[in-house]
C-alpha positions, -999 to 999 in steps of 0.1 A, spaced: 151 77 212 120 88 193 125 120 173 97 139 156 103 144 119 90 168 93 89 140 67 54 137 52 57 102 38 73 69 44 81 37 25 65 4 35 68 -31 20 37 -44 2 34 -81 -6 7 -96 -28 -2 -127 -48 -19 -128 -82 -39 -158 -92 -25 -176 -123 -45 -196 -149 -29 -229 -137 -45 -226 -102 -13 -213 -87 -4 -178 -74 25 -157 -83 40 -136 -54 51 -100 -59 64 -73 -36 72 -36 -38 78 -6 -16 49 18 -14 53 54 -5 25 65 18 16 99 33 16 101 70 -19 110 82 -27 126 116 -49 108 141 -80 127 133 -77 118 96 -70 82 104 -102 81 125 -121 96 96 -107 70 72 -117 42 96 -153 54 101 -161 67 66 -176 44 39 -147 55 16 -138 29 -9 -102 16 -11 -93 34 -43 -104 68 -29 -85 60 3 -53 51 -17 -58 83 -38 -54 101 -6 -24 83 9 -4 66 -19 23 90 -32 47 66 -50 63 32 -51 97 16 -59 110 -19 -64 78 -28 -83 83 -52 -111 60 -64 -138 55 -101 -148 86 -99 -170 108 -84 -143 108 -49 -157 105 -19 -133 70 -4 -131 74 33 -130 51 54 -108 31 77 -130 -6 85 -136 -11 56 -161 5 29 -140 -11 41 -108 -45 42 -124 -41 6 -137 -26 -7 -104 -55 7 -85 -80 -14 -106 -63 -46 -95 -79 -61 -64 -48 -80 -51 -27 -48 -53 -54 -26 -37 -60 -50 -8 -23 -54 -1 -17 -17 -1 -45 -10 23 -33 -38 46 2 -25 45 -8 11 53 -28 0 83 0 -24 95 24 6 93 1 29 112 -6 2 138 30 -3 148 46 -36 159 17 -47 181 -8 -46 152 16 -63 128 23 -91 153 -14 -95 160 -23 -98 123 5 -122 113 
């Protein structure tokens, strides 16, 4: 049974790959904390020419289980967030994850 909640954010898995100098990729994953957005705001986001960083500034409120290349936890703070949001693989993966979450099971199945 579906129950309305007053929660204003949710956790969602984000997986991304980072190119390495040897021609390979290294896979990473994390849990992003996104704000719920209402349908009107979602429509605005989808029709505006807003760039990904501005979009994530609006909906990304935290993360967990995010490790650096040495396996150390990456804390969520202004410095790490600013740096992460300059990295194309991370930005792309977060945007895809947010829309997969908003689209529900059908959208995830269709895009896999």
